[in-house]
Rosetta silent file (secondary structure, phi, psi, omega in degrees, C-alpha in Angstrom):
SEQUENCE: XXXXXXXXXXXXXXXXXXXXXXXXXXXXXXXXXXXXXXXXXXXXXXXXXXXXXXXXXXXXXXXXXXXXXXXXXXXXXXXXXXXXXXXXXXXXXXXXXXXXXXXXXXXXXXXXXXXXXXXXXXXXXXXXXXXXXXXXXXXXXXXXXXXXXXXXXXXXXXXXXXXXXXXXXXXXXXXXXXXXXXXXXXXXXXXXXXXXXXXXXXXXXXXXXXXXXXXXXXXXXXXXXXXXXXXXXXXXX
SCORE:     score description
SCORE:     0.000 S_00000001
   1 L     0.000  129.141  179.427   74.468  171.161  -91.943 S_00000001
   2 L   -71.877  157.506  179.718   77.285  170.313  -94.322 S_00000001
   3 H   -54.946  -41.482 -177.936   76.530  167.934  -97.235 S_00000001
   4 H   -69.600  -40.382  177.223   78.643  165.171  -95.674 S_00000001
   5 H   -63.148  -38.173  178.409   77.046  165.610  -92.242 S_00000001
   6 H   -62.168  -43.881  178.783   73.646  165.541  -93.930 S_00000001
   7 H   -62.431  -40.571  179.908   74.544  162.285  -95.661 S_00000001
   8 H   -64.146  -41.768  179.871   75.796  160.851  -92.368 S_00000001
   9 H   -61.088  -46.425  179.922   72.596  161.897  -90.594 S_00000001
  10 H   -67.537  -36.370  177.690   70.419  160.227  -93.235 S_00000001
  11 H   -61.214  -39.161  179.227   72.659  157.160  -93.241 S_00000001
  12 H   -64.498  -42.885  179.437   72.138  156.854  -89.497 S_00000001
  13 H   -64.229  -43.008  178.400   68.357  157.093  -89.884 S_00000001
  14 H   -62.003  -40.660  179.914   68.366  154.526  -92.680 S_00000001
  15 H   -60.810  -40.449  179.787   70.538  152.212  -90.553 S_00000001
  16 H   -65.555  -44.546  179.947   68.017  152.399  -87.704 S_00000001
  17 H   -61.768  -46.369  178.793   65.077  151.657  -90.023 S_00000001
  18 H   -62.672  -38.206 -179.640   66.905  148.731  -91.607 S_00000001
  19 H   -60.916  -42.159 -179.846   67.926  147.492  -88.177 S_00000001
  20 H   -65.891  -38.401  177.172   64.300  147.369  -87.051 S_00000001
  21 H   -64.191  -43.236  178.774   63.336  145.486  -90.217 S_00000001
  22 H   -61.971  -39.751 -178.933   66.172  143.017  -89.657 S_00000001
  23 H   -62.142  -40.168  177.955   65.067  142.554  -86.052 S_00000001
  24 H   -62.709  -41.995  178.292   61.583  141.638  -87.191 S_00000001
  25 H   -64.978  -39.366 -179.037   62.961  139.085  -89.612 S_00000001
  26 H   -67.008  -32.131  178.674   65.234  137.651  -86.942 S_00000001
  27 H   -60.375  -44.214  178.730   62.279  137.263  -84.590 S_00000001
  28 H   -63.309  -47.384 -176.045   60.591  134.937  -87.075 S_00000001
  29 H   -64.218  -43.048 -172.276   63.772  132.986  -87.751 S_00000001
  30 H   -79.902  -11.189  178.224   64.831  132.579  -84.149 S_00000001
  31 L   -99.112   13.876  168.366   61.430  131.413  -82.936 S_00000001
  32 L   105.725   14.294  179.124   61.513  128.369  -85.152 S_00000001
  33 L  -159.144  165.248  178.926   60.233  129.357  -88.564 S_00000001
  34 L  -115.030   17.378 -179.499   60.801  131.340  -91.721 S_00000001
  35 L    94.503   -9.792 -179.068   57.175  132.322  -92.270 S_00000001
  36 L  -116.083    3.550 -179.340   56.407  129.164  -94.269 S_00000001
  37 L    95.101   -6.173 -179.501   56.373  126.722  -91.387 S_00000001
  38 L   -79.831  136.923 -179.961   59.914  125.487  -91.993 S_00000001
  39 L   -75.171  146.709  177.344   62.097  125.123  -88.904 S_00000001
  40 L  -126.246  153.196 -177.164   65.322  127.111  -88.700 S_00000001
  41 L   -77.343  142.062  176.017   68.419  126.552  -86.597 S_00000001
  42 L  -100.005  132.955 -179.548   69.026  128.699  -83.513 S_00000001
  43 L   -58.443  150.324  176.800   72.665  129.755  -82.906 S_00000001
  44 L   -94.122  170.503 -170.946   74.539  128.106  -80.038 S_00000001
  45 L   -62.539  -32.538 -177.467   76.354  129.980  -77.265 S_00000001
  46 L  -101.492   18.623 -179.785   79.838  129.752  -78.800 S_00000001
  47 L   -78.040  164.307  174.895   78.762  130.530  -82.361 S_00000001
  48 H   -61.558  -37.150 -179.015   79.921  133.503  -84.408 S_00000001
  49 H   -61.698  -47.466 -179.170   76.364  134.841  -84.273 S_00000001
  50 H   -71.541  -41.749 -179.448   76.215  134.832  -80.477 S_00000001
  51 H   -62.994  -43.424  178.270   79.807  135.972  -80.013 S_00000001
  52 H   -63.618  -44.092 -179.678   79.407  138.915  -82.357 S_00000001
  53 H   -59.247  -44.440 -179.484   76.134  139.946  -80.698 S_00000001
  54 H   -67.352  -50.397 -175.103   77.726  139.906  -77.240 S_00000001
  55 H   -67.833  -41.591 -178.404   80.997  141.604  -78.193 S_00000001
  56 H   -71.198  -28.483  175.542   79.497  144.249  -80.455 S_00000001
  57 H   -62.921  -42.221  177.015   76.895  145.130  -77.828 S_00000001
  58 H   -66.620  -44.744 -179.613   79.752  145.919  -75.415 S_00000001
  59 H   -59.519  -46.497  179.180   81.702  147.736  -78.121 S_00000001
  60 H   -62.281  -38.851 -177.979   78.674  149.853  -79.036 S_00000001
  61 H   -58.107  -40.009  179.471   78.006  150.717  -75.396 S_00000001
  62 H   -68.506  -36.506  177.459   81.380  152.440  -75.125 S_00000001
  63 H   -62.152  -41.010  177.461   80.759  154.409  -78.330 S_00000001
  64 H   -62.994  -44.183 -179.486   77.468  155.641  -76.876 S_00000001
  65 H   -60.835  -48.093  179.929   79.217  156.569  -73.625 S_00000001
  66 H   -62.568  -37.165 -178.321   81.976  158.536  -75.375 S_00000001
  67 H   -67.523  -39.170  176.929   79.439  160.321  -77.557 S_00000001
  68 H   -68.641  -35.087  177.871   77.400  161.492  -74.577 S_00000001
  69 H   -61.305  -49.914 -174.093   80.575  162.670  -72.846 S_00000001
  70 H   -68.794  -28.635  178.216   81.700  164.859  -75.736 S_00000001
  71 H   -63.142  -24.397  178.125   78.239  166.394  -76.177 S_00000001
  72 L   -94.094   -6.077 -174.145   78.689  167.878  -72.705 S_00000001
  73 L  -110.669   -0.192  178.879   82.296  168.961  -73.293 S_00000001
  74 L  -148.946  156.464  174.979   81.956  171.069  -76.463 S_00000001
  75 L  -107.118    3.899 -178.491   79.560  173.491  -78.116 S_00000001
  76 L   -68.584  121.569 -173.260   80.758  172.670  -81.644 S_00000001
  77 H   -69.820  -34.397  178.964   77.658  171.724  -83.636 S_00000001
  78 H   -62.536  -47.638 -178.466   79.453  169.469  -86.149 S_00000001
  79 H   -69.624  -40.855  179.526   80.969  167.284  -83.455 S_00000001
  80 H   -63.923  -38.455  178.921   77.812  167.304  -81.323 S_00000001
  81 H   -67.198  -42.817  176.963   75.700  166.273  -84.335 S_00000001
  82 H   -61.557  -44.689 -179.729   78.080  163.463  -85.205 S_00000001
  83 H   -60.802  -40.753  178.187   78.099  162.310  -81.574 S_00000001
  84 H   -62.994  -45.274 -179.276   74.296  162.291  -81.519 S_00000001
  85 H   -61.065  -44.023 -179.445   74.123  160.257  -84.732 S_00000001
  86 H   -65.378  -46.410 -179.246   76.631  157.707  -83.438 S_00000001
  87 H   -61.705  -44.301 -178.156   74.937  157.417  -80.037 S_00000001
  88 H   -65.453  -48.225 -178.090   71.463  157.071  -81.546 S_00000001
  89 H   -64.695  -47.475 -174.618   72.436  154.530  -84.199 S_00000001
  90 H   -74.502  -28.232  174.564   74.622  152.375  -81.988 S_00000001
  91 H   -65.669  -41.432  177.688   72.177  152.383  -79.067 S_00000001
  92 H   -65.015  -44.390  179.754   69.478  151.056  -81.419 S_00000001
  93 H   -64.687  -38.900  178.538   71.806  148.432  -82.879 S_00000001
  94 H   -61.010  -42.826  178.106   72.919  147.380  -79.394 S_00000001
  95 H   -59.988  -38.317  177.973   69.300  146.840  -78.404 S_00000001
  96 H   -65.043  -45.938 -178.160   68.817  144.611  -81.436 S_00000001
  97 H   -61.067  -44.087  178.301   71.909  142.534  -80.693 S_00000001
  98 H   -68.416  -34.079  177.440   70.859  141.971  -77.085 S_00000001
  99 H   -64.192  -40.274  177.263   67.316  141.252  -78.239 S_00000001
 100 H   -61.517  -42.594  178.369   68.544  138.526  -80.545 S_00000001
 101 H   -59.826  -40.616  176.315   70.413  136.882  -77.663 S_00000001
 102 H   -61.895  -46.177 -178.629   67.178  136.910  -75.659 S_00000001
 103 H   -62.911  -34.519  179.245   65.246  135.407  -78.568 S_00000001
 104 H   -82.618   -6.386 -178.803   67.867  132.689  -78.971 S_00000001
 105 L    69.421   33.444 -176.759   67.826  131.974  -75.236 S_00000001
 106 L  -112.498  151.149 -178.607   71.552  132.690  -74.969 S_00000001
 107 L   -69.879  147.009  176.904   73.478  134.537  -72.223 S_00000001
 108 L   -81.891  -21.535  178.856   74.504  138.153  -72.742 S_00000001
 109 L  -133.330  133.317  176.709   77.679  137.593  -70.714 S_00000001
 110 L  -117.664  111.652 -176.505   79.850  134.467  -70.638 S_00000001
 111 L   -59.758  130.528  177.033   82.177  134.403  -67.640 S_00000001
 112 L    80.823   -1.994 -178.592   85.822  133.946  -68.571 S_00000001
 113 L   -73.348  134.439  177.881   85.191  134.211  -72.301 S_00000001
 114 L   -79.052  129.949  176.825   87.964  135.900  -74.258 S_00000001
 115 L   -55.184  137.971  176.327   86.766  138.807  -76.435 S_00000001
 116 L    74.165    7.753  179.110   86.720  137.910  -80.129 S_00000001
 117 H   -59.844  -28.643  179.966   87.155  134.175  -79.470 S_00000001
 118 H   -62.084  -30.532  179.088   84.232  133.572  -81.830 S_00000001
 119 H   -69.923  -42.088 -179.916   86.328  134.809  -84.754 S_00000001
 120 H   -70.269  -40.819 -177.215   89.144  132.359  -84.029 S_00000001
 121 H   -68.828  -34.209 -176.477   86.794  129.470  -83.296 S_00000001
 122 H   -85.437  -24.804 -177.777   84.731  130.036  -86.428 S_00000001
 123 L  -142.226   68.861 -174.726   87.640  130.730  -88.780 S_00000001
 124 H   -61.845  -24.426 -178.646   90.845  129.256  -87.336 S_00000001
 125 H   -84.434   -8.133 -176.654   92.691  129.575  -90.624 S_00000001
 126 H   -86.229  -13.683 -177.439   91.986  133.291  -90.933 S_00000001
 127 L    65.890   25.603 -173.580   94.184  134.337  -88.009 S_00000001
 128 H   -64.276  -42.785 -174.178   91.369  136.628  -86.915 S_00000001
 129 H   -74.766  -41.047 -176.961   91.945  136.339  -83.204 S_00000001
 130 H   -69.148  -24.892 -175.188   95.710  136.515  -83.219 S_00000001
 131 H  -109.091    2.925 -172.974   95.797  139.567  -85.433 S_00000001
 132 H   -70.953  -15.798 -178.321   92.808  141.613  -84.357 S_00000001
 133 H   -66.858  -18.597 -178.350   94.860  143.811  -82.071 S_00000001
 134 H   -76.162  -20.635 -177.963   96.314  145.693  -85.010 S_00000001
 135 H   -71.827  139.337 -179.214   92.961  147.165  -86.004 S_00000001
 136 H    82.353    4.633  175.497   92.333  150.651  -84.742 S_00000001
 137 H    72.975   16.094 -177.153   96.069  151.228  -84.331 S_00000001
 138 L  -141.461  151.304  178.167   96.117  149.770  -80.812 S_00000001
 139 L   -73.608  123.916 -178.195   96.870  146.461  -79.166 S_00000001
 140 L   -67.444  -13.276  179.369   93.619  144.782  -78.216 S_00000001
 141 L  -105.422   14.301  178.870   95.326  143.307  -75.165 S_00000001
 142 L   -91.227  165.795  176.061   96.650  146.602  -73.823 S_00000001
 143 L    89.556  156.122 -174.592   95.207  148.609  -70.947 S_00000001
 144 L   -89.811  -23.649 -175.059   94.164  147.672  -67.458 S_00000001
 145 L  -107.281  131.037 -176.833   90.423  147.587  -67.909 S_00000001
 146 L   -85.313 -176.129 -175.712   88.792  144.952  -70.058 S_00000001
 147 L   -61.782  -31.885 -177.885   85.732  145.038  -72.261 S_00000001
 148 L   -97.951    7.725  177.935   83.418  144.260  -69.361 S_00000001
 149 L    78.880    5.366 -175.249   85.125  146.669  -66.960 S_00000001
 150 L  -117.839   22.112 -178.940   86.364  143.813  -64.803 S_00000001
 151 L    95.184  170.400 -179.343   89.853  143.326  -66.195 S_00000001
 152 L   102.986 -155.982 -173.015   91.085  141.195  -69.078 S_00000001
 153 L   -91.955  143.181  171.817   91.499  142.074  -72.728 S_00000001
 154 L   -82.959  145.629  173.346   90.192  145.083  -74.527 S_00000001
 155 L   -79.251  164.653 -176.369   88.398  144.549  -77.813 S_00000001
 156 L   -53.088  128.270  173.268   89.761  146.206  -80.971 S_00000001
 157 L    80.617   -5.966 -176.153   89.731  149.986  -80.828 S_00000001
 158 L   -73.225  140.614  179.109   88.210  150.306  -77.370 S_00000001
 159 L   -75.020  149.034  175.055   89.383  153.184  -75.207 S_00000001
 160 L   -80.251  167.612  176.758   91.010  152.514  -71.855 S_00000001
 161 H   -60.628  -38.581  179.240   89.600  153.857  -68.604 S_00000001
 162 H   -62.972  -38.109  179.111   92.407  156.432  -68.523 S_00000001
 163 H   -69.365  -38.000  176.534   91.427  157.667  -71.988 S_00000001
 164 H   -65.262  -38.192  177.186   87.781  157.968  -70.995 S_00000001
 165 H   -63.448  -41.441  177.734   88.841  159.939  -67.916 S_00000001
 166 H   -61.416  -42.291  179.695   90.880  162.288  -70.130 S_00000001
 167 H   -64.383  -39.573 -179.290   87.881  162.830  -72.389 S_00000001
 168 H   -65.213  -26.175 -177.598   85.653  163.572  -69.395 S_00000001
 169 H   -96.952  -14.205 -179.191   88.067  166.265  -68.215 S_00000001
 170 L   -79.253  166.389  176.844   88.795  167.869  -71.604 S_00000001
 171 L  -153.273  161.212  176.679   86.765  170.694  -73.120 S_00000001
 172 H    59.808 -139.460 -176.970   86.410  172.635  -76.354 S_00000001
 173 H   -59.221  -37.727 -179.573   88.821  171.815  -79.166 S_00000001
 174 H   -60.963  -43.002  178.617   90.823  169.438  -76.944 S_00000001
 175 H   -66.699  -40.017  179.989   87.717  167.359  -76.248 S_00000001
 176 H   -61.773  -47.701 -178.312   86.717  167.408  -79.922 S_00000001
 177 H   -64.687  -45.351 -178.694   90.110  166.184  -81.123 S_00000001
 178 H   -63.748  -42.876  178.098   90.385  163.493  -78.456 S_00000001
 179 H   -60.388  -47.621 -178.634   86.853  162.253  -79.143 S_00000001
 180 H   -63.416  -37.133  178.190   87.445  162.110  -82.893 S_00000001
 181 H   -69.666  -45.920  179.342   90.723  160.246  -82.400 S_00000001
 182 H   -64.264  -41.082 -178.436   89.249  157.781  -79.909 S_00000001
 183 H   -72.206  -28.898  174.226   86.168  157.241  -82.058 S_00000001
 184 H   -63.328  -48.248  175.727   88.321  156.727  -85.146 S_00000001
 185 H   -57.935  -43.772 -177.688   90.170  153.935  -83.338 S_00000001
 186 H   -61.781  -45.761  179.634   86.839  152.607  -82.094 S_00000001
 187 H   -64.648  -39.719  179.032   85.288  152.554  -85.570 S_00000001
 188 H   -61.399  -42.449  176.301   88.306  150.810  -87.076 S_00000001
 189 H   -65.592  -40.853  179.193   87.980  148.081  -84.479 S_00000001
 190 H   -63.744  -40.354  177.806   84.223  147.922  -84.992 S_00000001
 191 H   -61.282  -43.075  179.497   84.614  147.600  -88.756 S_00000001
 192 H   -61.998  -41.989  178.294   87.018  144.674  -88.290 S_00000001
 193 H   -65.105  -45.319 -178.611   84.547  142.942  -85.971 S_00000001
 194 H   -66.009  -36.598  175.551   81.585  143.562  -88.274 S_00000001
 195 H   -62.561  -35.116  177.003   83.537  142.283  -91.272 S_00000001
 196 H   -60.976  -46.422  178.929   84.157  139.128  -89.254 S_00000001
 197 H   -67.925  -39.981 -179.922   80.431  138.581  -88.759 S_00000001
 198 H   -58.956  -30.129  179.974   79.622  139.514  -92.348 S_00000001
 199 H   -92.771  -21.002 -173.071   81.907  136.701  -93.435 S_00000001
 200 H  -112.995  -33.085 -175.382   81.109  134.134  -90.725 S_00000001
 201 L   -68.423  141.073 -179.260   77.550  134.635  -89.456 S_00000001
 202 L  -105.193  -12.521  175.542   74.887  132.437  -91.043 S_00000001
 203 L   -79.475  113.105 -170.155   71.799  134.256  -89.710 S_00000001
 204 H   -59.030  -44.669  179.360   71.005  136.515  -92.642 S_00000001
 205 H   -59.722  -39.817  179.633   69.492  139.474  -90.738 S_00000001
 206 H   -69.234  -40.456  178.331   72.513  139.626  -88.427 S_00000001
 207 H   -62.921  -40.694  178.367   74.938  139.270  -91.324 S_00000001
 208 H   -65.696  -40.009  177.919   73.162  142.078  -93.176 S_00000001
 209 H   -62.712  -42.576  179.500   73.265  144.288  -90.101 S_00000001
 210 H   -60.232  -43.262  178.986   77.001  143.635  -89.746 S_00000001
 211 H   -66.037  -35.392  175.738   77.616  144.659  -93.354 S_00000001
 212 H   -63.866  -36.496  175.826   75.537  147.782  -92.784 S_00000001
 213 H   -62.772  -43.970  179.152   77.775  148.629  -89.819 S_00000001
 214 H   -56.868  -50.682 -176.579   80.844  148.265  -92.028 S_00000001
 215 H   -63.059  -45.808 -176.795   79.449  150.610  -94.672 S_00000001
 216 H   -68.108  -42.782 -176.406   78.190  153.258  -92.239 S_00000001
 217 H   -73.414  -30.608  174.628   81.290  153.317  -90.037 S_00000001
 218 H   -65.483  -37.734  176.134   83.657  153.497  -92.993 S_00000001
 219 H   -64.558  -42.211  179.134   81.737  156.577  -94.162 S_00000001
 220 H   -67.480  -30.114  175.971   81.983  158.102  -90.685 S_00000001
 221 H   -61.631  -40.316  177.747   85.729  157.421  -90.644 S_00000001
 222 H   -65.077  -41.508  178.683   86.108  159.672  -93.687 S_00000001
 223 H   -63.158  -44.593 -178.228   84.016  162.355  -92.011 S_00000001
 224 H   -66.482  -33.528  175.693   86.041  162.189  -88.788 S_00000001
 225 H   -62.910  -40.046  177.292   89.297  162.476  -90.735 S_00000001
 226 H   -65.322  -43.043 -179.501   87.946  165.689  -92.289 S_00000001
 227 H   -65.281  -37.888  176.392   86.853  167.052  -88.907 S_00000001
 228 H   -65.651  -43.067 -179.708   90.278  166.320  -87.421 S_00000001
 229 H   -60.591  -39.359  178.310   92.009  168.021  -90.353 S_00000001
 230 H   -62.927  -23.549 -179.427   89.873  171.135  -89.819 S_00000001
 231 L  -101.969   14.563  177.791   91.188  171.205  -86.252 S_00000001
 232 L    68.627   27.931 -177.744   94.819  170.823  -87.254 S_00000001
 233 L  -130.290 -179.920 -179.070   94.948  167.225  -86.031 S_00000001
 234 L  -150.428  161.747  174.861   94.986  163.704  -87.456 S_00000001
 235 L   -58.533  153.256  178.683   93.994  160.171  -86.471 S_00000001
 236 L   -77.070  152.808  174.442   96.370  158.386  -84.120 S_00000001
 237 L    68.450    0.000    0.000   98.755  155.749  -85.401 S_00000001
């Protein structure tokens, strides 16, 4: 294991442990108390807290899917280890985000809701919604398949159905390069979303988790750039 991969592996484990601790804290907060008997507010359906939880759960699901695909399409241990770390970490975080929605009594899916609307609604002066398509080097409104697979807009950095099909059919170095490029775009979009929650969310455990996502995914972006360079390739855009 290379030093950077080792650091990434430990970072993923630490992220999972912290995530579980945050989830425990959120359970107390969202059930009406802070451990001292004081009541705390529960987020509403159109809040930044709920919107981030819903959107990032979908975003994470695609990262897990892509990571499992590439593990079957290459024998390269560096890429397979990275894919495992990403799948493991993001699956755990996704479970937490969906768990919070359950604890808050809020829906996991809101019919007709535009992805990332929570950023615009919570910070209209920041231009978050109008400009989020630039993150990840791709237009968030491009592609035929939406975030929920039923049409509509893609969230920042998410791969299209055609790109996922290409990854499923690739093998060896081609699969490694495509995965690293797609995941680089995906992480850039994820970082932008998590930064939004870190600045807007008022539930401290969720805000802390979002900042942890920013830190971990920025580190993985550096690693993926190195892995692409070793394969004579570079990030897209």
